[in-house]
Steps between C-alpha positions, in 0.01 A plus 500: 500500500221528251606569145399867517714807539389782724637833382351834594461783250718811500817342641849616414722250319683425825171446685386266219813289544464506880140379463573244231820326619352346818210371291743343251680323782173376641385386158808282451589380850289183499568400140809292419479508120735766363315539169168560677664753731677688222180509295307653789781746574505618137122539492491683833778741400336576165157547654611672819746745347368529145818394324498436123687168528622298798675167483774268604785347305659195660864408451529162331785355292687830486210706366191673632179313423164677513295408805165620632406849383213742445477717190561465127692201365869515582844386393542135593878478545761760586874441491739583784601866476246585228238771537399644835410162652819327388706795621334499844573127518864548399557792738286357784335837556175684448486712188256787455463616140315833466476467119553155349583653162815646658623167644767348272391155387147528638288205390163635388250228584223758471518831315269646767759458776662836581675453836608198701629378833673164530570347841708184543387238751826383656524172692834367630680785319359387163222657298214250507258713302421850386196713585433718196250788509420720201301820469344658195614838639852647485670553839238305692733330749696652786668423833164406655452223243860392543462480879176304514556274200841425654326404824269272301798342323665432838178341625482279191864395543469416868148358517393371158806382302 
């Protein structure tokens, strides 16, 4: 696939995901380098869905290490069980945070971040990495984001990791 996204105007959020996910799979299917694939996925998600920040944290040596991302500079390392990302890693589940200021122990990498969704990428029953998406709007994520970002995380786990 060419390195262009094709997204029509005036789509619902669900239609945006339905249009974007097949393109993401096509974009990554012939590339074997995980860093290149994650970089393109982060860029495509930020561009295609207009997120404030999109990135990946990879599990290494019992901590999350910042990987490819799009947006303002970010926290480089996150401990197991700390913040939203560390909690999603510990609990092996997606966490949707409507207002990050209400999440106990939230790690504020950017003061502009207002809501967040964190999706673990699970391979062989272990969290291999975290997909972290932030919005500069409160209550910006819902079950549609959870469904489709979860599908993307499953694709990453089965095809790219």
